[in-house]
Every structure is written in structure tokens, then in C-alpha cells.
C-alpha positions as CSV (number, residue, x, y, z in Angstrom):
1,G,113.0,78.4,74.4
2,E,115.3,81.1,76.7
3,Q,114.2,84.5,75.7
4,E,116.7,86.7,74.2
5,P,117.8,89.9,76.4
6,T,116.8,93.3,75.5
7,L,119.5,95.9,75.4
8,L,117.2,99.1,77.4
9,I,120.2,101.5,76.8
10,G,122.6,102.1,75.2
11,C,125.6,103.6,76.4
12,P,128.1,104.3,73.6
13,N,131.7,105.7,75.0
14,A,130.2,105.5,78.3
15,V,129.4,102.9,81.9
16,C,126.3,102.5,82.9
17,S,125.3,101.6,86.3
18,S,123.8,101.9,89.6
19,V,120.3,101.4,88.1
20,A,117.0,101.7,89.8
21,W,113.3,101.2,88.8
22,S,110.3,103.4,89.6
23,A,107.5,101.6,91.9
24,D,105.6,101.4,88.6
25,G,108.2,100.1,86.0
26,R,108.3,103.5,83.8
27,L,111.3,105.2,84.4
28,L,115.0,103.9,84.9
29,A,117.3,106.4,87.1
30,F,120.5,105.3,86.2
31,S,124.2,106.4,86.7
32,R,126.5,108.0,83.7
33,R,130.1,108.4,83.2
34,N,131.0,110.0,79.8
35,A,134.2,109.2,78.3
36,T,135.9,112.4,77.7
37,E,140.0,113.6,75.8
38,F,141.2,113.2,79.7
39,S,139.8,109.8,80.8
40,T,138.0,106.5,80.4
41,P,134.6,106.5,81.2
42,V,135.1,104.3,84.4
43,L,137.1,107.1,85.9
44,S,134.7,109.9,84.8
45,P,132.8,112.1,87.6
46,P,129.0,110.4,87.7
47,R,125.7,112.1,86.6
48,L,122.1,110.8,87.1
49,W,119.6,110.3,84.2
50,I,116.2,109.4,83.4
51,F,115.4,106.6,81.1
52,D,112.0,106.4,80.4
53,V,111.0,102.8,78.9
54,V,107.0,104.0,77.2
55,S,109.2,106.6,75.0
56,G,112.2,104.7,74.8
57,D,113.8,108.9,75.7
58,S,116.8,109.2,78.5
59,A,117.7,113.0,79.5
60,P,119.6,113.9,82.5
61,A,118.0,113.9,86.0
62,F,118.5,117.7,87.0
63,A,118.2,120.4,84.4
64,D,122.2,121.1,85.8
65,D,123.6,118.3,83.7
66,Q,126.7,119.2,85.1
67,K,125.5,117.6,88.3
68,L,127.2,114.7,90.4
69,A,125.3,112.0,91.5
70,F,124.9,108.6,91.2
71,E,123.2,105.8,93.8
72,P,119.6,106.8,92.8
73,R,117.0,105.8,95.0
74,W,113.1,106.6,94.0
75,S,110.1,107.4,96.8
76,T,107.8,104.7,96.7
77,D,105.1,107.3,94.8
78,G,108.0,108.7,92.1
79,Q,107.7,111.8,92.9
80,W,111.2,112.3,94.5
81,L,114.5,110.9,94.0
82,S,117.4,110.4,96.2
83,Y,121.0,110.0,95.3
84,V,124.8,110.1,96.9
85,S,126.6,113.4,96.2
86,P,130.3,112.4,95.4
87,D,131.7,115.8,95.5
88,L,129.7,117.8,98.5
89,G,129.4,114.5,100.6
90,G,126.2,113.8,101.4
91,V,123.1,112.7,100.1
92,G,120.7,114.8,98.3
93,V,117.1,114.5,97.1
94,Y,114.8,116.3,95.0
95,N,111.1,116.2,94.2
96,R,110.9,116.1,90.2
97,Q,107.9,117.6,89.8
98,S,107.9,120.9,92.7
99,G,111.8,121.1,92.1
100,Q,112.0,121.0,95.7
101,E,115.6,119.9,96.8
102,Q,117.5,119.0,100.2
103,F,120.8,118.0,101.3
104,Y,122.4,116.4,103.8
105,A,125.8,116.2,104.7
106,S,127.0,112.3,105.4
107,T,130.3,110.9,104.7
108,T,129.6,107.1,105.2
109,G,129.0,106.9,101.5
110,E,125.6,105.0,101.8
111,P,122.1,105.9,100.0
112,A,119.3,106.4,101.1
113,V,116.6,104.1,102.0
114,W,112.9,105.0,101.4
115,H,110.1,104.0,103.5
116,P,107.9,101.8,101.8
117,Q,104.3,104.1,102.6
118,R,105.6,107.4,103.5
119,N,107.8,110.1,101.9
120,E,110.6,109.7,104.7
121,V,113.8,108.8,104.0
122,L,116.4,106.8,106.1
123,L,119.5,108.2,106.1
124,S,123.4,107.1,107.8
125,V,125.4,110.3,109.4
126,A,128.5,109.8,110.4
127,Q,129.2,112.3,113.2
128,P,131.4,113.1,116.0
129,L,130.4,111.9,119.8
130,S,132.5,111.6,123.0
131,D,135.3,111.8,121.6
132,T,135.2,109.3,118.8
133,F,132.8,109.0,115.2
134,V,129.8,107.6,115.4
135,S,127.1,106.3,112.5
136,H,123.0,107.0,113.5
137,L,120.6,106.7,111.1
138,L,118.0,110.0,110.8
139,L,114.8,109.9,109.7
140,V,114.3,112.7,107.2
141,D,111.2,114.6,106.1
142,P,111.9,116.6,103.7
143,V,108.9,118.3,102.9
144,N,108.5,119.5,106.3
145,N,112.4,119.4,106.6
146,T,112.4,117.3,109.9
147,Q,114.3,114.7,111.4
148,V,114.5,111.7,113.9
149,N,117.8,109.9,115.2
150,L,116.7,106.4,115.0
151,S,120.0,105.2,117.4
152,G,119.6,107.3,120.1
153,A,121.1,110.9,119.9
154,H,123.8,109.8,122.7
155,S,124.0,105.8,121.3
156,L,127.8,104.9,121.2
157,V,126.7,102.6,117.8
158,E,127.9,102.4,114.4
159,D,124.8,101.4,112.1
160,G,124.3,100.9,108.9
161,S,122.1,99.3,106.0
162,P,119.0,99.7,107.3
163,A,116.0,97.9,105.5
164,W,112.2,98.4,106.2
165,S,110.4,95.7,106.6
166,P,107.5,95.6,103.6
167,D,104.4,96.8,105.7
168,G,107.5,99.6,106.9
169,T,106.7,98.9,110.7
170,W,110.0,97.0,111.4
171,L,113.6,98.2,110.5
172,A,116.7,95.4,110.2
173,L,119.8,97.1,110.3
174,R,123.7,96.6,110.8
175,R,125.0,97.9,114.1
176,K,128.1,97.5,115.8
177,E,128.3,98.5,119.7
178,F,131.4,100.4,120.9
179,T,130.9,99.5,124.3
180,G,128.9,97.3,126.6
181,P,127.9,93.7,126.7
182,D,126.7,93.5,123.3
183,A,130.1,95.5,121.7
184,T,131.6,93.3,119.0
185,P,134.0,93.6,116.5
186,G,131.8,93.3,113.3
187,K,128.6,94.1,113.0
188,Q,125.6,92.6,113.9
189,L,121.7,92.3,113.0
190,W,119.6,94.3,114.8
191,L,115.9,94.7,114.5
192,M,113.9,98.0,115.7
193,R,110.7,99.8,115.1
194,A,110.4,102.1,113.0
195,D,110.2,105.0,115.5
196,G,113.5,103.0,117.0
197,S,111.9,101.7,120.1
198,D,112.4,98.0,121.0
199,A,116.1,98.2,119.8
200,R,116.7,94.4,119.9
201,A,120.2,91.9,118.5
202,L,118.9,89.5,116.4
203,T,122.4,88.0,116.3
204,A,125.2,88.4,118.5
205,E,128.2,86.5,117.5
206,A,131.2,87.9,118.1
207,P,133.5,85.9,115.8
208,F,131.1,86.9,112.4
209,D,130.5,90.2,110.7
210,F,126.8,90.5,109.4
211,G,125.7,91.7,106.0
212,A,123.0,94.2,104.9
213,P,120.1,92.6,105.7
214,L,117.3,91.9,102.9
215,W,113.2,91.6,103.5
216,S,111.6,88.4,101.8
217,H,107.7,89.9,99.7
218,D,106.1,88.7,102.3
219,G,107.7,90.1,105.3
220,R,108.7,86.6,107.3
221,Y,112.7,86.0,106.6
222,L,115.6,88.1,106.7
223,L,118.2,87.5,104.2
224,F,121.7,88.4,104.7
225,H,125.7,87.3,104.7
226,R,127.8,86.1,107.5
227,L,131.3,86.3,107.6
228,P,134.0,85.2,109.9
229,L,136.4,87.6,111.1
230,K,139.3,85.1,111.9
231,G,140.6,81.8,110.0
232,P,141.8,79.1,109.3
233,E,139.1,79.4,107.1
234,I,136.9,82.7,105.8
235,T,134.0,82.1,103.9
236,L,131.3,83.7,102.8
237,S,128.0,82.3,103.2
238,V,124.1,83.3,102.9
239,W,121.6,82.9,105.6
240,I,117.4,83.4,106.2
241,M,116.4,83.5,109.4
242,D,112.6,83.4,110.3
243,M,111.0,86.9,111.7
244,E,108.0,84.5,112.5
245,R,109.5,82.3,114.8
């Protein structure tokens, strides 16, 4: 028979969302918006909470329980937690053991993406370049406080929605090129090595915009959306690409 759903976290007078499991499955990070006498939960600012599956306890993620945060993401070893900061305009990373914290300004609103084997995190950062604004992917080491621009410091591109292959050697992403033969009105899917080298387009269909890629667990397939930019019929479709072909 069908298994009854189990309520993990009751959120009375609140909205709980943007859930993220730690790799060991013990901790659940989530965003909580509490109702106030001035607003409903949906309109309240988000704060980050942690739920312990074993003990059943939940508590604010930070010592400062008024700190605003949502879209949490765990590092693979469970030591680091990243989040989007709506009031500061960027991404923060926080080590739950040492208390070390770093903040990186970004206006893209995209959450951080942790490397599957290392405590390095990818950020999508908007910045001015050649009289326009570009979005580049920065690979950040929060321990040593180093940054590497994987998009290329002088690239006129809008990069986002990065996804690591399961072994951490490849990076799939959405890219819009502003100039040159690969320029398209929508975003195409691209592939690059973990250090940003050997970047190449996986799609080159100007009439379409491609959604965020998702790898299969064995690293063979990419799953993504494809959306026509013009009619007469604008239908969102789901596609799979065989990466071994």
C-alpha cells in the first residue's frame, strides 16, 4: 500500500521552504518566514534554520537569529553552509564548526554550488565590463580566501546555473554570449573543465533558451528544459543529452 507522508517540521504561523539535506542525511537546512503582527508569513523576511532528524530539534542556524538568509546549500563534508543574503545582496558561506564566515557580493540572486569533493564553491557574480554588465562564475576557496574566474576575466558572457559532474571534473552551465559567432538571444548549454579550460557549446540553437542542467548520478546524461523564444507555439519541453556520444 501507499506509505503515509511523515511530517518532519511543523511550521505554525510560518512558511518553511528552500530545503537542503546535508550529505549524511542527518541535518536539514531550510528557510523560515514567521508571521508578524504587521505581515503574513509569505511577506516576512527569511531566516535560516537547521533541523536535526535524529534528535528532532530545530533551531536558528546562526547565533544572530535575526540574520536574513535563504537558499541554503551544504558542502559535501557538512562543515560549510552557504546561503543567499537578501538584505546584503550576495552569498555568504559559514563554517558551523569553526564559526568562520565569508561574504561575496553578487546581484544575480543565484545560490552557491559546492564542489562534490572539495570545500570550494561556485558563485555567479554580475560585474561591469566594456560598457555592459556580465555574469561570471567564480570558484571560491573560503578557507584560503582565493577566487578564480572560470568564465574568463575579459569574457563578454552571461554565465549561470552551474552544475558539477558527479566526479567534479566537468562543469555544465547556461551561457549567453553577447558577441561573436556563438551569440544568441537566449542562453545555451556549455561544458568546461573544472578549471574553466576547454569550454565548448553543447547547444547552438538560437531560437531556443535552455534551462539549468542537471547531471545523472553516473555522469552520463544531462537533463534540461528547452523553451522556444518565439511562437506560434511556445511549449516548454524536457530533454536528455548523452554525454558519452
